N, C-alpha and C positions, 0 to 999 in steps of 0.2 A: 170406288174411284171418285165419283161425284165431282167432276171439274166443271165449273160453270163461270159465267161472267158476272154473276150477281155478287154484291159485297158479301163478305163472309157472314156478317151478322144476319143479313136477310136470309141467306141460305140455311143457316142453322135454325132460324125461326120456321122456315118452310118445312124442313125435315121434321121438326118437333110437331108441327101442325098436321103433317101427313099422318103421324101416329095418332094424334088426338082426334082428328075429324074422321079419318078413315078406319078407325079401330075395328068397327063391326065388320067391314068388308075384309080387312086383313085377317080377322079371326075366321071368316068363311074360307079364305084361301088356305090357311094352315090346316083347317079342319078337313079340307078336300084332299090333302096330300095322300097318295096311296102308299103309305109306309107299311112294310110287312111286320115290323115290330117297332115300338117306341125307340127312337134313336137316343143313344147316350152321349154321342159326340157330334156336335153340329158346327159347321163353319158358315158364317155370314159374310159373303164377299161384297165389299162396298157397302158397309153397314150403315153409313151415315151416322145419325145420332141414336139409332137403335130401334126404329119401328119394327123391323123384322126380328131383331134379336129378342125383344121382349114378347112379341107375339108367339115366337117359337118356345120361349121359356114357359109361357102360360100354357101352350098346347102340350108340351112335353115336360112335365114337372121333374122328371128324373134326369134331364139333359144338362150338359154344360155347352157353352157357346164360345167359340173363338171368333171375335168380331174384328174384321180386317177393313181398314180404310186408309186412304192416303192423307187425309186431313187431320192433323193433331187436334184441332178444335172439335171436330166431330167426335173423336174418341174420348176426349176429356169430358164432353157433355154426356156421352153414353155412360162413362164410368160413374159420373155424378148421379145419373138417374138409377143406375144399377144399385149403388150403395143406398140411395134413398128408398128404393123399393125392397131392400133386404135380400137382393139376389147377387150381391157383389162377388160372392165366392163361386158363383156359377158362370161368371163371365171373365174372359181373358181378352184384352184389347191388344191389337197388333197393328202398328203403322207400316204400310207397305204400298209401293206403287206396283200394281200387278202387271204393268207393261214391262217391268224390269224384273227384279229377283223376287221370288215368292218366299215368304217365311216358312218355317217348319210348322205345318198345320196338323201333323199327326195323320191318323187314318179315320176320317170322319164317316159316320153312317148317313149323314144328310148334309148337303151343301145347298145353301140358299143364296141366290143371286137376284136381287130385286133392283131394277133400274140401274144396273151397273155394267152389264156386259157390253151394252152399246157405247159405253164410254171408252172401251179398250181399243187400242190400235189394231190388235189382232185377236178378235174374240174366238176364232177357230183354235188358235194356239191355247187360249185360256181354257176352252172346253176340253181339249185333249189333256191338259194338265189336271183339270178336275177329275176327268175320267180315271186317270192313273192314280190319283190321290185317294179316291173313294175306296172304302172297303167293298169287297165283292158283295153284290146285292144292295149296295148303297144307292141313295136317291139324290138326284140333282133337281132342284126346283128353280126354274127361270121365270121371273115375274116382270112384266112390263106394263106400264100405263100406255094407253093409246093416245099419245100426245099429252099436252099439258091440260089440266082441268079447266073447264069453262065455269064462270061464276055469274055473269050478268045475263038478264033476258035479252032477246034479240032487239027489242025496242030501246034498249038502254045504250048510252045515256040519251036522253030525250032530244038533245040538240045534235047528236051524231050517232043515230041508230046503227047497230052492227059494228061498232068500234072494236069490241073485243075480238071478233072473228077476223077483222082486218089485221089486227096486231098479231094474231096467231099465224095468219098466212105469211106475213113478213118474217116472223120468227122461224117458221118451218123452212123457209128458203135458206136462212142462215144455218139452221141445224143440218140441213141436207148436205151442206158443204163441209161442215166441221164434224158431224157425227153421222157418217154414211150408213151405219148399222142400226140407227134408230128406226123403229117400226119394222124390223126384220121379222121374217117367219123363222123362228128358231128351231122348228121341228127338223127340217133337213140338215141344219148345221149340227144338231145334236146327234142324229144318226151317223153323219159323216165323221163325228168324233168318236164313234164306237159305242154310243149309248143305244139302249132299247127304249124307244119312246112309249111311255105307259099311259099318257093322257094329256089332253089339252082342254082348257076351259076358259071361257071369257065371261067375266062378271060385269054387269052394268052397275055403275056407281051413280046414284042420283040422290043427293042429300039436300033437303031444303034447309034454309037458315033456322026457321022455327024459333027465332029470337036468339039463336046461338051466337054469342060474341066471338067464339072461335072461328066460325065460318067467315065472319067479317074480317078478322085478322088474317085468316088464310088468304082471302081474296086480295087484301091489301098487299101482303108480302109477295104474292104471286104476280100481281100486276106491276109491282115495283121491279121485280126480276125481269119480266117481259120488257118493260120500258128500257131497261139497261141494254137490251139486245137489239132494239128496233128503233130507238129514238132518231137515229140519223137517216132512216129511210121512210118514216111515217110522213103522211101529209101533215103540214103544219097545223091545220085545224084539228086533225085527229090527235096530234101530240098535245095540243092545248086542252082538248077535252079529257085526255088521259090524265094530264096533270091536275085537272080539277077533281077527278075521282081520287087521286092520290094525296090531295091536300086535306090532311086529317082535321084541320081546323076550319075548313071551308064548308059552305052549305051543300056542296055537291059531293062531299066525301063518300067513298064507297062504304065507310063505316056507318053512314046514316041511312043506308038503303035497307029495306025490309023485304026485298024481292030477290036476294041472292040465293044461289044454289051451288052445289058442287056436282058437276056432270063430267064423267069420263068413263072409260072402260079399262078393266084390268084383265090381262090375259096371262095364264099360267101354263107352262109346259112342265111335265114331270117325266124324267128320264132316269133309267136305272142302269147301273153297271152290273151286268150279269155275273153270275158266279164264275163263268169261264173267261170273263173280260171281253166277250164278243157279243154283239146284239143277236 
């Protein structure tokens, strides 16, 4: 799904950087999945530009993935990356708004939904659809980040300490209105949809910059996205300080900082469609 207020270019960059910067943690998620046998047919719901798709292809080298997203630009980028990586024949891209009509996705062994269900108008309906879609014994993995990643230390920027957290607080108020299912406990919703809940795990993500240019670009793109959602409600001095961080040519640019980190949590729920279709 991935519907946001950020300009499309910034969003594509953020999704690509999710894959690049969080690759190790994504591999830990796919490695934890309690699959009974390696899946041959996988569906990635709300695939974005392919972070989950490629992690799953790496984890399950015999699998093929149907990658579904509402944004043509995301799917174009995913297809380019698949061809460049030599896995184009293992990926099928499908454009669809999953609040409307679902495309024919076959009978998958594994469905992956990362940061996508909370964008849906009726995620309960989507979960029931996935339940009926899965092959008996098939697995659904729901993955959510606990809010948007933090990048700056608490003392930053020096003239407006705590700026990033204030931006997040303002953004969360907006998200609560527009995305009421963000931050939900998906366990009860999964069992209500007929699944047997097989596991839940939370991974802490803490990545220092260590001179990584990618972490700086990730912070820049993310803070730009946040600005687009909170500029009209921020204190004017906070907005000015944020703009100084976003000025790539200025002395206070976030790209010039050597104290950045990526801090968040990723929670995974694994749920199975039992052979009988009942939990």
